[in-house]
C-alpha atoms as one frame of an Amber mdcrd trajectory, in Angstrom:
protein
 124.088 163.831-101.325 123.175 160.099-101.033 125.097 157.917-103.476 125.468
 154.150-103.209 125.785 151.389-105.753 123.187 148.649-106.160 125.107 146.135
-104.035 125.423 148.488-101.062 121.753 149.467-101.327 120.717 145.854-101.311
 122.757 144.736 -98.323 120.951 143.919 -95.088 122.282 145.318 -91.815 125.388
 143.401 -90.778 124.191 141.038 -88.011 126.751 142.133 -85.496 125.820 145.777
 -85.943 122.455 144.780 -84.480 124.212 143.060 -81.588 126.161 146.279 -80.948
 122.900 148.162 -80.879 121.484 145.742 -78.275 124.649 146.106 -76.206 124.537
 149.929 -76.317 120.841 150.022 -75.467 121.611 148.339 -72.124 124.600 150.608
 -71.431 122.411 153.670 -72.121 120.212 152.459 -69.232 123.210 152.344 -66.887
 123.492 148.528 -67.079 126.747 146.801 -67.794 125.639 143.795 -69.906 127.204
 140.389 -69.928 128.046 140.107 -73.622 127.932 136.700 -75.323 127.035 138.299
 -78.661 130.178 138.845 -80.684 133.063 136.351 -80.807 135.720 138.806 -79.669
 137.770 137.417 -76.719 138.060 139.680 -73.706 141.100 137.876 -72.307 144.257
 139.915 -72.939 146.836 138.934 -75.508 149.565 137.070 -73.515 152.316 139.388
 -72.192 155.176 137.585 -73.988 153.502 138.313 -77.326 153.006 141.999 -76.468
 156.615 142.247 -75.391 157.764 140.834 -78.760 155.714 143.543 -80.478 157.255
 146.294 -78.373 160.775 145.161 -79.262 159.909 144.994 -82.918 158.478 148.530
 -83.026 161.920 149.907 -82.192 163.768 147.454 -84.381 161.653 148.403 -87.413
 161.354 152.125 -86.705 162.539 153.195 -90.156 161.547 150.210 -92.276 158.654
 151.741 -94.196 155.677 149.984 -95.779 155.296 146.276 -94.947 156.041 143.723
 -97.650 152.798 142.772 -99.431 153.063 139.070 -98.844 154.531 139.282 -95.367
 158.089 138.825 -94.277 159.969 135.675 -95.113 160.409 135.061 -91.375 156.655
 135.177 -90.765 155.801 132.911 -93.674 158.515 130.470 -92.559 157.057 130.459
 -89.010 153.602 129.690 -90.445 154.950 126.816 -92.568 156.776 125.389 -89.544
 153.645 125.577 -87.433 151.569 123.864 -90.123 154.231 121.094 -90.367 154.243
 120.571 -86.591 150.454 120.785 -86.186 149.189 118.925 -89.281 152.289 117.128
 -90.627 151.980 118.962 -93.931 154.959 120.457 -95.830 154.263 123.986 -97.059
 156.615 126.086 -99.181 156.691 129.480 -97.416 157.527 131.304-100.660 155.050
 129.682-103.009 152.221 128.209-100.923 151.443 130.910 -98.353 149.968 134.386
 -98.626 149.789 136.705 -95.628 146.616 138.641 -94.830 145.533 141.560 -92.661
 143.097 139.384 -90.723 140.929 136.589 -92.045 137.830 138.765 -92.551 139.293
 140.893 -95.318 140.855 137.845 -96.930 137.545 135.923 -96.959 135.644 138.925
 -98.235 138.092 139.653-101.113 139.013 136.122-102.105 136.137 135.560-104.510
 137.407 138.453-106.676 140.418 136.275-107.534 138.409 133.371-108.948 134.869
 134.194-110.047 133.226 135.950-112.923 129.821 137.665-112.538 126.988 135.087
-112.370 129.292 132.274-111.303 128.101 130.350-108.245 129.767 130.282-104.836
 128.563 127.505-102.529 128.576 128.308 -98.827 127.259 127.023 -95.514 124.030
 128.101 -93.948 124.389 129.253 -91.163 127.751 130.821 -91.952 130.159 133.654
 -91.366 128.600 136.722 -93.082 131.662 137.670 -95.247 131.246 134.427 -97.257
 127.981 135.878 -98.549 128.980 139.543 -98.681 132.174 138.767-100.579 130.176
 136.755-103.115 127.697 139.605-103.606 130.435 142.210-104.112 132.075 140.001
-106.728 128.622 139.702-108.395 128.584 135.949-107.944 125.450 133.955-107.052
 125.414 132.421-103.581 124.132 128.860-103.178 123.448 127.754 -99.610 123.908
 124.337 -98.027 122.056 123.913 -94.766 124.037 122.637 -91.783 121.766 120.439
 -89.656 122.386 118.553 -86.476 121.068 115.281 -87.944 123.945 115.474 -90.434
 126.512 116.468 -87.766 126.445 119.992 -89.188 128.132 118.807 -92.430 126.792
 119.982 -95.812 125.135 117.495 -98.159 127.271 117.796-101.295 125.084 115.286
-103.099 122.132 117.655-102.881 123.698 120.322-105.123 121.944 120.509-108.529
 124.130 119.659-111.555 123.437 123.009-113.240 124.735 124.771-110.104 127.868
 122.566-109.967 128.700 123.402-113.580 128.840 127.139-112.804 130.417 126.949
-109.359 133.937 128.284-108.789 134.287 128.167-105.010 133.040 125.875-102.213
 133.347 127.432 -98.759 133.795 125.142 -95.759 134.375 126.181 -92.148 135.568
 123.577 -89.659 135.546 123.820 -86.743 132.329 125.611 -87.611 131.027 129.018
 -86.556 128.293 129.033 -85.296 127.307 125.371 -85.003 130.611 124.267 -83.359
 130.586 121.215 -85.581 133.834 119.489 -86.607 134.705 117.687 -89.826 136.130
 114.214 -90.053 139.067 113.569 -92.333 136.761 111.330 -94.427 134.379 114.231
 -95.055 137.254 116.510 -96.020 138.482 113.868 -98.475 135.013 113.660-100.032
 134.868 117.455-100.358 138.282 117.658-102.065 137.408 114.801-104.427 134.076
 116.497-105.267 135.756 119.821-105.995 138.692 118.405-107.917 136.299 116.439
-110.102 134.203 119.539-110.851 137.022 122.094-111.161 135.924 123.963-108.035
 138.269 125.681-105.595 137.573 124.352-102.072 138.441 126.709 -99.183 138.290
 125.660 -95.553 138.140 128.483 -93.044 140.168 126.914 -90.193 140.351 129.990
 -87.919 139.061 127.899 -84.962 141.369 124.945 -85.489 143.017 125.399 -82.100
 139.790 125.724 -80.097 138.696 122.184 -79.174 137.954 120.388 -75.957 138.557
 116.636 -76.365 141.426 115.085 -78.289 139.085 112.777 -80.164 137.659 115.873
 -81.882 141.046 117.561 -82.461 140.410 119.341 -85.763 141.964 118.310 -89.062
 143.206 120.682 -91.759 142.000 120.207 -95.291 145.676 120.449 -96.264 146.111
 116.960 -94.779 144.036 115.675 -97.721 145.678 117.508-100.613 146.958 120.902
-101.779 145.665 120.529-105.301 142.748 122.935-105.770 142.718 123.473-101.981
 143.104 126.512 -99.747 143.172 126.754 -95.939 142.642 130.040 -94.125 143.862
 130.474 -90.558 144.477 133.310 -88.168 146.200 134.366 -85.005 142.961 135.915
 -83.642 141.403 132.979 -81.811 144.504 130.820 -81.303 146.528 133.498 -79.561
 143.923 136.074 -78.460 145.076 138.511 -81.135 141.756 139.632 -82.699 142.701
 143.285 -82.681 146.126 142.707 -84.245 144.722 141.668 -87.643 147.017 138.973
 -89.015 146.190 135.742 -90.843 147.231 133.603 -93.807 145.970 131.407 -96.571
 147.953 128.312 -97.563 147.621 125.672-100.266 147.792 125.209-104.036 150.672
 127.308-105.358 148.824 128.398-108.475 145.860 129.593-106.431 148.164 131.356
-103.966 149.904 133.138-106.849 146.519 134.407-108.062 145.671 135.667-104.540
 148.992 137.475-104.337 148.166 139.308-107.531 144.814 140.319-106.074 146.241
 141.494-102.756 148.952 143.697-104.194 146.123 145.840-105.610 144.158 146.021
-102.340 146.510 146.545 -99.408 149.965 146.238 -97.948 151.064 143.532 -95.527
 150.477 143.579 -91.751 152.812 145.890 -89.785 156.216 144.371 -89.056 155.713
 144.464 -85.301 152.477 142.453 -85.695 154.240 139.839 -87.807 157.079 139.562
 -85.280 154.562 139.169 -82.449 152.824 136.441 -84.419 156.142 134.611 -85.020
 156.695 134.573 -81.249 153.128 133.341 -80.626 153.408 130.509 -83.182 156.422
 129.090 -81.313 154.451 128.609 -78.089 151.603 126.166 -77.349 151.335 126.728
 -73.550 149.163 129.819 -73.889 146.957 128.046 -76.424 146.307 125.170 -74.019
 145.602 127.576 -71.135 143.040 129.324 -73.300 141.337 126.052 -74.166 141.040
 125.240 -70.461 139.452 128.603 -69.689 136.980 128.184 -72.496 136.070 124.638
 -71.410 135.225 125.910 -67.911 132.900 128.520 -69.394 131.371 126.033 -71.799
 130.581 123.539 -69.056 128.934 126.169 -66.816 126.590 127.348 -69.594 125.790
 123.888 -70.943 124.764 122.802 -67.443 122.546 125.878 -67.173 120.689 124.951
 -70.331 120.367 121.234 -69.636 119.179 121.921 -66.076 116.071 123.642 -67.429
 115.367 120.891 -69.949 117.113 122.225 -73.028 118.788 119.835 -75.469 122.441
 119.108 -74.704 124.370 121.064 -77.353 127.885 120.712 -75.897 130.257 122.100
 -78.561 133.159 120.018 -79.827 135.121 122.967 -81.152 135.110 126.784 -81.431
 134.117 128.959 -78.500 130.453 129.075 -79.400 127.404 127.273 -78.080 124.804
 126.717 -80.836 121.870 126.073 -78.494 118.753 124.361 -79.742 115.646 125.751
 -78.030 112.461 123.853 -77.130 109.742 123.596 -79.740 107.843 126.858 -79.979
 110.663 129.009 -78.536 112.435 131.300 -80.980 115.944 132.570 -80.461 114.885
 136.159 -81.093 112.286 135.877 -78.269 114.785 134.549 -75.725 117.297 137.160
 -76.871 114.794 139.964 -76.229 113.911 138.478 -72.847 117.540 138.385 -71.794
 117.945 142.007 -72.825 115.426 143.128 -70.190 117.167 145.150 -67.419 116.693
 142.450 -64.778 118.873 140.058 -66.853 121.221 142.316 -68.895 122.562 139.555
 -71.133 123.387 139.846 -74.809 123.182 136.718 -77.042 122.840 136.241 -80.819
 119.600 134.857 -82.212 120.333 132.000 -84.618 118.246 133.678 -87.271 120.808
 136.522 -87.464 123.344 134.022 -88.806 121.154 132.025 -91.153 119.517 132.882
 -94.438 115.745 132.631 -94.926 115.201 130.265 -97.866 111.725 129.436 -99.172
 110.270 131.266 -96.187 112.132 129.018 -93.728 115.020 129.968 -91.492 116.733
 126.958 -89.877 118.229 129.177 -87.176 114.866 130.424 -85.823 114.904 128.160
 -82.766 118.616 128.467 -81.993 120.747 130.993 -80.284 124.544 131.410 -80.370
 126.611 132.310 -77.344 130.273 133.284 -77.641 132.287 132.100 -74.569 134.102
 135.379 -74.141 132.902 136.642 -70.723 134.857 135.598 -67.614 134.008 132.395
 -65.775 132.469 134.537 -62.957 130.220 136.276 -65.478 129.282 132.955 -67.041
 128.163 131.684 -63.608 126.009 134.765 -63.045 124.581 134.535 -66.573 123.805
 130.808 -66.154 121.482 131.564 -63.225 119.798 134.433 -65.018 119.275 132.421
 -68.162 117.610 129.628 -66.186 115.285 132.218 -64.623 114.456 133.857 -67.963
 113.663 130.577 -69.664 111.058 129.729 -67.036 109.246 133.029 -67.797 109.022
 132.502 -71.557
């Protein structure tokens, strides 16, 4: 029996499923690929965080279901971290909601605020759950292209008035996946003013806020501008190498947070207590975060040099652990991706077109590719040489 609703039937294949297929096709040939495809760090979660989790498992052996909104201790730790990092006061009881990872939060959030046929404005390229969450809530997506000539910032002035009138959510994502762009505090102010004026909820996905390479580009939080009509999403995944642990939060406007809490109590329970306790321990330490940034910078520099050495445009990222590499005229990301998948190279990358929407028969990601800086520095050095060789044969 094959039964699926109209939304499921209409969904394209999730981009990263295709990356997995590429990866597995190489493994089936007996090749261990160097995988720059999916942004899942291979470095282990630091040992002191794992030890905190082990202690907590025994301490909470008979505690039962987790509290929906997370423990008071976890929410307090998050509020303290936000205060220290961004100099913003957050009420842990009223202005934070805990989540089982940022992906489920992003996907479900639109159900708290939109009616069918409302608009949700989102970046193009962008993280796929912005779009998929909108579709499942039966909202209408409206895309704002992120272009290098505009520092990968959306042009809010380009949005038609009839779209603005029916928009409930504006999604931002800075530092940005996949473009690695960062937002100035002036841009964030303009975005908040625009949304407050038009009664739109503005949400900044800040999951890469702790991945940056130069202090002059140290990311801002949208909470530094205001909490009115504003939400910030952040996660332990990238900051503390805890992707598999599934723990995140959303902070901001207390009325919006209250609405999200009502939504979440009908969807799931909170993260396991041992995960929350591990996250509390991680939030109190910045040494491991800095060490991670140093490792990522080494990888970044090796790959950027590989591209520039063969005449590619310098696309050195300011933030995140992605390189959004512009290819020479006439070279498509999908073509280079396929070339690198040949057995003599054995490298997995993501074509830019996998992360961008085709609008009016044009895909602004066609001549880009994205590389996640997750392989080791040794693998990056090997890949750099192979990429240079592959490019010359295109």
